[in-house]
Backbone as a chain_set.jsonl record, in Angstrom:
{"seq": "MSKTTIKVNNNGSLLIEGDFEIVDKEGKQYDLGGRDKVSLCRCGRSANKPFCDGSHRNHFEHEAEAFALPPKK", "coords": {"N": [[11.148, -4.963, 17.195], [10.727, -3.858, 13.864], [10.927, -0.715, 12.187], [8.082, 0.596, 10.553], [7.649, 1.172, 7.137], [6.205, 2.996, 4.518], [6.16, 3.035, 1.167], [5.526, 5.076, -1.552], [5.054, 4.167, -4.677], [6.039, 5.204, -7.964], [3.562, 5.354, -10.438], [2.248, 3.069, -9.453], [1.891, 0.731, -6.777], [1.436, 0.929, -3.123], [4.042, 0.225, -1.125], [4.448, -1.584, 1.704], [6.469, -2.099, 4.461], [7.99, -3.791, 7.162], [7.086, -3.95, 10.622], [3.845, -4.577, 10.88], [0.232, -4.65, 10.698], [-2.665, -5.49, 8.799], [-5.998, -4.638, 8.644], [-9.514, -5.359, 8.089], [-12.64, -3.561, 7.471], [-14.097, -4.281, 9.69], [-12.217, -4.749, 11.551], [-11.006, -7.179, 11.469], [-8.154, -9.132, 11.054], [-6.04, -9.435, 8.217], [-4.564, -12.385, 6.958], [-1.309, -12.495, 6.435], [0.466, -14.406, 5.723], [2.982, -14.607, 6.944], [4.498, -12.625, 5.815], [6.607, -9.71, 5.732], [6.502, -7.64, 4.104], [4.387, -6.099, 1.836], [2.417, -5.171, -1.044], [0.083, -2.66, -1.613], [-2.854, -1.984, -3.47], [-3.347, 0.915, -5.461], [-4.628, 1.768, -7.684], [-7.103, 0.626, -8.124], [-7.657, -1.474, -9.845], [-6.862, -4.061, -9.222], [-7.46, -7.564, -8.864], [-7.199, -8.691, -6.503], [-7.707, -7.093, -4.297], [-7.207, -5.774, -1.015], [-4.666, -5.862, -2.01], [-1.946, -5.445, -4.31], [-1.882, -6.623, -7.649], [-0.5, -6.111, -9.901], [-2.043, -5.154, -11.969], [-2.174, -2.474, -12.634], [-0.303, -1.75, -14.489], [0.551, 0.169, -17.254], [-1.869, 1.516, -17.088], [-2.192, 3.34, -15.095], [-1.167, 6.344, -13.814], [0.991, 8.144, -11.828], [3.107, 10.374, -10.497], [5.163, 9.942, -7.93], [5.973, 12.069, -5.467], [7.326, 13.418, -2.603], [5.781, 15.702, -0.318], [4.937, 18.467, 1.845], [2.281, 18.368, 4.134], [-0.393, 20.685, 4.874], [-0.555, 22.496, 8.017], [-2.29, 20.94, 10.781], [-5.681, 21.694, 11.529]], "CA": [[10.262, -4.604, 16.104], [11.323, -2.965, 12.879], [10.152, 0.455, 11.807], [7.221, 0.409, 9.397], [7.857, 2.136, 6.065], [5.262, 2.932, 3.4], [6.771, 3.683, -0.004], [4.587, 5.357, -2.633], [5.756, 3.901, -5.932], [5.571, 5.85, -9.185], [2.703, 4.566, -11.322], [1.985, 1.748, -8.893], [1.366, 0.395, -5.456], [2.034, 1.356, -1.867], [4.83, -0.877, -0.59], [4.525, -1.498, 3.162], [7.517, -2.997, 4.928], [8.319, -3.66, 8.578], [6.187, -4.598, 11.564], [2.536, -3.976, 10.666], [-0.9, -5.535, 10.431], [-3.688, -4.881, 7.958], [-7.309, -5.115, 9.087], [-10.647, -4.942, 7.264], [-13.507, -2.551, 8.089], [-14.586, -4.809, 10.966], [-11.067, -4.93, 12.424], [-10.479, -8.535, 11.296], [-6.812, -9.065, 10.492], [-5.683, -10.239, 7.044], [-3.452, -13.315, 7.155], [-0.282, -12.11, 5.464], [1.318, -15.553, 5.441], [4.336, -14.403, 7.447], [5.212, -11.581, 5.066], [6.887, -8.432, 6.371], [6.456, -6.678, 3.01], [3.281, -6.312, 0.899], [2.059, -4.028, -1.869], [-1.349, -2.372, -1.631], [-3.354, -1.392, -4.711], [-3.767, 2.322, -5.476], [-5.317, 2.09, -8.932], [-8.459, 0.076, -8.116], [-7.805, -2.52, -10.86], [-6.434, -5.377, -8.739], [-8.459, -8.59, -8.569], [-6.803, -9.203, -5.195], [-7.739, -5.949, -3.384], [-6.497, -4.508, -1.143], [-3.286, -6.109, -2.429], [-1.62, -5.179, -5.71], [-1.569, -7.785, -8.482], [0.186, -5.63, -11.092], [-3.001, -4.745, -13.007], [-2.016, -1.053, -12.931], [0.685, -1.519, -15.55], [0.081, 0.878, -18.446], [-3.22, 2.038, -16.88], [-2.22, 4.19, -13.91], [-0.017, 7.236, -13.798], [1.128, 9.062, -10.699], [4.498, 10.643, -10.149], [5.223, 10.014, -6.467], [6.926, 13.035, -4.947], [6.971, 13.821, -1.243], [5.488, 17.114, -0.072], [4.48, 18.733, 3.2], [0.862, 18.656, 4.32], [-0.601, 21.903, 5.657], [-0.73, 22.218, 9.445], [-3.62, 20.512, 11.227], [-6.544, 22.793, 12.019]], "C": [[10.957, -3.649, 15.147], [10.364, -1.823, 12.558], [9.319, 0.138, 10.575], [7.465, 1.535, 8.401], [6.793, 1.91, 5.006], [5.879, 3.731, 2.261], [5.709, 3.849, -1.078], [5.351, 5.217, -3.94], [5.173, 4.72, -7.076], [4.699, 4.88, -9.962], [2.378, 3.185, -10.765], [1.51, 1.755, -7.463], [1.98, 1.191, -4.313], [2.749, 0.142, -1.315], [4.989, -0.667, 0.911], [5.516, -2.545, 3.635], [7.797, -2.726, 6.399], [7.376, -4.468, 9.439], [4.824, -3.918, 11.474], [1.474, -5.065, 10.608], [-1.874, -4.766, 9.564], [-5.013, -5.502, 8.37], [-8.393, -4.613, 8.14], [-11.518, -3.955, 8.049], [-14.064, -2.982, 9.432], [-13.463, -4.998, 11.979], [-10.466, -6.325, 12.358], [-9.159, -8.466, 10.535], [-6.663, -9.973, 9.273], [-4.529, -11.156, 7.427], [-2.432, -13.04, 6.06], [0.717, -13.221, 5.192], [2.763, -15.359, 5.871], [5.123, -13.316, 6.741], [5.462, -10.352, 5.94], [6.979, -7.322, 5.323], [5.284, -7.055, 2.105], [3.066, -5.031, 0.1], [0.548, -3.879, -1.875], [-1.706, -1.632, -2.904], [-3.733, 0.07, -4.505], [-4.64, 2.634, -6.671], [-6.763, 1.592, -8.981], [-8.672, -1.064, -9.089], [-7.505, -3.927, -10.363], [-7.617, -6.306, -8.486], [-8.233, -9.159, -7.172], [-6.777, -8.072, -4.156], [-7.871, -6.417, -1.948], [-5.073, -4.653, -1.653], [-3.121, -5.886, -3.928], [-1.334, -6.492, -6.437], [-0.9, -7.379, -9.793], [-0.736, -5.152, -12.199], [-2.86, -3.288, -13.435], [-1.107, -0.796, -14.125], [0.031, -0.959, -16.812], [-1.331, 1.445, -18.31], [-3.301, 3.043, -15.732], [-0.973, 5.046, -13.897], [-0.075, 8.155, -12.596], [2.596, 9.182, -10.371], [4.56, 10.866, -8.641], [6.345, 10.942, -6.037], [6.451, 13.487, -3.586], [6.718, 15.324, -1.172], [4.987, 17.255, 1.366], [2.98, 19.001, 3.206], [0.719, 19.979, 5.073], [-0.798, 21.55, 7.129], [-2.164, 21.776, 9.761], [-4.393, 21.707, 11.751], [-7.06, 22.459, 13.391]], "O": [[11.681, -2.746, 15.566], [9.145, -1.968, 12.652], [9.8, -0.52, 9.653], [7.485, 2.709, 8.772], [6.509, 0.771, 4.635], [6.092, 4.939, 2.371], [5.064, 2.878, -1.472], [6.194, 6.052, -4.268], [3.959, 4.911, -7.153], [5.057, 3.714, -10.127], [2.246, 2.229, -11.529], [0.82, 2.67, -7.012], [2.893, 1.996, -4.495], [2.112, -0.88, -1.06], [5.595, 0.314, 1.343], [5.428, -3.718, 3.271], [7.839, -1.574, 6.83], [6.917, -5.539, 9.042], [4.666, -2.793, 11.948], [1.785, -6.25, 10.484], [-1.906, -3.536, 9.591], [-5.146, -6.724, 8.44], [-8.232, -3.589, 7.475], [-11.169, -3.562, 9.163], [-14.464, -2.139, 10.234], [-13.714, -5.363, 13.127], [-9.53, -6.634, 13.095], [-9.067, -7.815, 9.494], [-7.098, -11.125, 9.285], [-3.617, -10.742, 8.144], [-2.679, -13.327, 4.888], [1.712, -13.002, 4.501], [3.675, -15.887, 5.234], [6.299, -13.11, 7.041], [4.635, -9.997, 6.78], [7.461, -6.224, 5.6], [5.192, -8.197, 1.655], [3.48, -3.948, 0.514], [-0.182, -4.842, -2.11], [-0.964, -0.764, -3.363], [-4.358, 0.424, -3.506], [-5.328, 3.656, -6.683], [-7.559, 2.076, -9.786], [-9.783, -1.588, -9.162], [-7.864, -4.898, -11.028], [-8.648, -5.886, -7.959], [-8.995, -10.011, -6.714], [-5.943, -8.075, -3.25], [-8.591, -7.381, -1.688], [-4.342, -3.665, -1.723], [-4.045, -6.112, -4.71], [-0.636, -7.362, -5.917], [-0.75, -8.203, -10.695], [-0.26, -4.779, -13.271], [-3.371, -2.903, -14.487], [-1.151, 0.287, -14.709], [-0.91, -1.537, -17.356], [-1.936, 1.819, -19.314], [-4.384, 3.544, -15.433], [0.145, 4.535, -13.961], [-1.064, 8.854, -12.376], [3.248, 8.202, -10.01], [4.06, 11.873, -8.139], [7.524, 10.637, -6.221], [5.3, 13.896, -3.429], [7.354, 16.111, -1.873], [4.656, 16.263, 2.016], [2.472, 19.764, 2.385], [1.613, 20.355, 5.831], [-1.17, 20.421, 7.449], [-3.117, 22.184, 9.097], [-3.82, 22.619, 12.346], [-7.801, 23.246, 13.981]]}, "num_chains": 1, "name": "protein.A"}
């Protein structure tokens, strides 16, 4: 199995790559058609949610920069 990586793209999607599954609120698995890389929508504009369809272009701005979360309470 390959390590799962989630990349937060500037002004765009979350790119998930590796060995993963995506399930809905009931736990039913999405059929990813054999893909080991998908993009998830962050802007809310996609007609293909939860997957990105590129609708964010020129409508969503977020500079993706890693930071440390505060310690768990």
